[in-house]
N, C-alpha and C positions, 0 to 999 in steps of 0.2 A: 547535080542534075540541072539541065538547062533546056527549056522549051524553045521552039523556033521563035516565038514572040520575044522571049528574053534575049535571044541571040540577035534578033533584028535590031533591038534598041541598044545592044552592047551593054547589057545590065552589069552593074558593078560587081556582083558576086561571080560573074563569069570572067570579068577582066582580071580579078585578083586571084582567081583559082589557079593552082598548079596543073590541075587536070579536071575535065568535066566530061559528062556523057550526055548526049542529046536524047531527049525523051519526047513523046508526043505532045502536041500543043492542045489548045482548047481549054475546057474547064478543068479545075484542079483534080477532078475525079480521074482524069486521064494521066495525071502526072504527080504533082506534089502531095496529093491526098490518096494516091493509089498504093495501098499497102503491098500488094503483090508485086507491083513494078519496083517499088523501093527495095524490097528484099532481093529481087532478081538483079537489080543494078549493083547492090551491095555485094552479092555473090560474084558477079562477073568481074568486078573491079578488085575483089579480094581485100575489102576494107576490114579493119578490126572493129570499128564502131560506126554508128550512124547518129548524127546530130540532127534532130528534126526541126530546129528553128522554132518558129511560132506559127500558130494557125495550121491549116492543112491537116496533116496526119499526126501532129504533135500531141493531140489529145485522144487519139484512137488507141484503146487498150490492145487492139489486135496487133499493132505494130511491134511493141516490145516482145510479145509472145512469139510472133513470127520470126523476129530476128534471133531471139534466144534459141529457137529450135534449130537455127543454122549456125549457132556458136558465135553470133555477132552481138556485140554490146550495144545496148540502147542507152544513149546519154539522156536519161530521164528517169522517171519513177517506175517502179514495178507496175505491171498491168492492174493488179488488184488495188493498189493505192490510187492509181490514176482513175480507175472506174468509180471507186468509192467517193473520192473528193472532187472529181470532175463533174459529178452529178449534183445539181443544186439542192435537191431534196435529201439525198443521202448525206451530203456534206453538212447540211443543217442539223440532221439527226445526230451525226457524229460530233458536231460542235456542241450540242446540248450535253452529250455524254461526257465531253472533255471539259465541261464547265466554262464554255465560251458563250457569252451572252448573245441571244438572238432576239430579233423583233418578234412580236406576236404574229403567228402564222398558222396555217392549217395543220401543222404538225407539232405545235407547241405542247400539246397534251401527250404526245407519243414519247415514251421513255424506253431507252435501250441501256442495258447494263454496260458500264465502262470496262467491266471485267471480261466481256465477250470479245470475240474477234471483230473489231470495228470495221474492217474492210469488207465484211459481209453483213449487210443489213438484213434482218429477217424480212421476208416478203410481206408478212402480215403487217409489220410495223411500217414498211414503206407505203403499202397501199392505204393504210390508215391516215398517212400524212398528206395524201393526194385528194383532189376533188375530181370527180369523174363526170359530173353532169352540171348543167347550168344551175339547177336548184341547189345542188351541194355547194357550188361556188357561192351562191347567195347566202346560204346558211353560214358558211365559213366567214364571209364578210361581216355578217352580223356579230359573230363572236370576236373577231379581231378589231372590228370597227372601221368605218369609212373615214377618209379615203383609203383605198387598198389597191394592191397591185395583183393582177391576174398574170401569172408567169408560167412559161413552159420551161421545164427543167433542162431540156436540150437546147434552149434558145441561146442567143448571144448576138452581139453586134446590133442591138436594137430590135431584133426579131423575137416574136413570142412574148411580148410584154405590153400590158395595157393598164393604165390607171383608171380606176372606177370610183365614182362618188355616190352611187345609189344602185338599187336593184335593177332599174331599167337599163343602166349602162352595162351592168354585168350581162344581162340578157342580150344586149346588142353586140358586145365585144368578146364574149367567151368563145364563140365559134371562130372569130377571127384569129385568136391566139392558137386554137387547135389547128386551123388551116395553115398558119404560117410555119408551124413546126409539126408536121404530121406524125402522129404516133407518140409524141412526147407526153410524159406525165405532166399534169398541171397542178399548181399549188397557189395558194393565196397568201399574201404577206402584207402586213400593215405598212402604210406609207409613213416614213419618218420625215415629218415636216421640219424645215429649217435645219437640214442635215448636210454634212459634208461627206464626200466619198474619199475615204482614206485607205491606204494599203501598206502592207509590210512585205519586204522582199526577204525570202528565206533561201537558204542553201543547206542541204542535208546530205550526210554521207551514209554509207551502209552500216556504220557502227553505232548508230543512235545519236550522233552529234548533230545538233541543229543550230545554225547561226542565223540571227535576225540582222540583216544588213541595212539598217536604217529604214526610213519610211518615205512615202510619197503621198501627195494630195492630188487627186484627179477629179475634183468636183466640177470643173468647167467642162460640160459635155454638150453634144448636139445629137438629138435623136438617140439618146442613151449610148452614144459612142464618145469616148474620151477625146477631147480636143487639146487640152492643156494639162500637162503633168509637171509637177514641181516637187522638189525634195530638198531638205527634209520638211516634215509637217511643221507648220508654225501656228495653226489655228487651235491646237490643243496643248494643254500643259505638258511639260516633259514627263511628269509622272504618269499621265494618261497614255502618252506614246509608249512608255515602257510597258504598261499593262497590255497595250495592243500587241507589242512584240512578244511578250511572254505567253499571251493567249494563242498567238499564231504558232509559237513553238510547241505548246501543248497539243494543239490540233495535229501538227505534222508528226509528232512523236506517237500519237495514239494509233496511227496507221502505218508506222515504220516507213515513213516517206523517205525517198532518196532523190536527190537532184534539186533543181531550182523550182520555186513555187512562189506565187503571190497570194497572200491572204487579204481579202478586201472587207472593209467595214463601212458602216454608216455611223457617223458621229453627230450627235445632237448638239447643236449650238446652244439650245435652250437649257438642257439639263446636264450636259457634259458626259452623258452616257454614250456607250458605243455598242454596236451590234454587228455580229458576224453577217456577212453578205454571201460570199462565196470564196472558194479557193481555185485559182487557175493553175493546173498542174503542168506548167511549162514556163519557159522564159517569155516575158511579154515584150512588145515592141518598144515600150518606154524604159527598158532596162538601162539604157545609157544614163538616165538621171541618177540611178543608184550607182552605176560605175563611176560617175564623176564625184559624187559626194562621199562614197565609201572607198574609192581608189582600189577597186577590185574588178578584174576582168572576168565577168561572169561566164561567158562561153569557155574561157580557158579553165576556170574553176570546175565547170561541168565535165570537161575532159579529165581533169585530175581525179575527180570523184569517180568517174567511169573506170579509171585505171586502178581504183582501189585505194587511193591515197586518203587517209583520214583528214578531216578539216584542220585539225590542230597542227598538221604537218605542212600545210600550204602557207608559204611565206606571207602572202597578201592577207590571209585570214589572221595569222598571228599578229601582223602589224595592226590590223583593224582592232584587235583586242588589246593593243598596247604591250604585246609580248615581244621578247627578244626574237628577232626574225632572221638572224644570220644563218640559223639552221633551217631546215625545211626539206622540200623535195625538189630535186633537180630533174625535171621531166625530160630534158634533152639528153642527159647522161644516164637516165633511168637508174640512178643510184640514190639510196636513202641516206640522208644525213640526220644524225641524232637530233631530235627536237623533243622537248618535254610536253607531254599531254597536259591539258588543263580542263577544268569543269566549265562547260558553256552555260550551265545554269547560274553560275556565280560570276562569270567574267563580265567586266564592264567594257563596252566598246569605246573607242575614241570619239571625239566630237566630229560631226560631218564636216567635210571640207567645203566651206562656203555654201552657196545655194544654187540650184540648177533648175532651169525651166525648159521644157521641151514642148514644141507646138506642132500639131499635125495640120498640114495645109490641105484644105479640102476645096472642092468645086461643086457648084450646085446650079442646076437649071432654074432660073428665076421664076419659071412658070410652075415649078413644083410646089 
């Protein structure tokens, strides 16, 4: 899909495409985030699958359902998993049930059984984890302790989040959070001082296999947006990094996740403890950092997963875990070559290939 604006600048994704279809320009609601348009274009061009990239419609649960109804594969998670883990409040409740550490927050006291269907959070439990008024927000801040964050569950990219140090700041800023992300549930979370923002890249197949493909550090941010990403993590001991990976894998397994995902944590430099922050149910723009240190083509792996190939049969994944990789899956010939399954819970990955740093170049009006 290509907008007139992208065509005008001869965007790279158009230059390298074998074929493209022109779609309306303007805001992404007219094109890349328009579920109905995406499905229509997929039908017209007779595609087998849709890769949503990152941003836009990649986190909209309506897209996989709409494509499935037309017999088209969505190269991402099922809508139920996406909805459950793409929501910051629901994902924190699921993390608690999966025994993944969380910071003190307005839902810390809410318990859901790990034996129930975790992709469907009971409405009563969800509402109990939210704050609905300024006074409820203040009461919750007293419980978790100042400084705290007032956060909109549907927020992102720096929107719908404010740091507060006292009751007066909550009164002044709560309405701002509500206004930036209209209709979004709001929750309170303790601020982790002297913390780093760490994350684990996951890849999951439809057979319950989950691979943790090393880690990244995205602590250097501007207005809550990541500016510098590097991998692998160097600020935490190797044993802690392994715990981050295993916790991320438990979380994904608990909702039968399929596809690529990033599990984000806050890591305390003072105590060495880590806390679940959120799960991004898509490929992130910083995925090349992982591709470099893990030597795995993530979009290609997403395609293989969408074709029904188990992770243990993908040559790059086998190599990542130090397995014999002469066998595997030849996607071009669509013929299966015998490869031996292995237990991802017990397998040890190879060491990262060097160290990679990615920098996002930004511009800013000096008067801002």
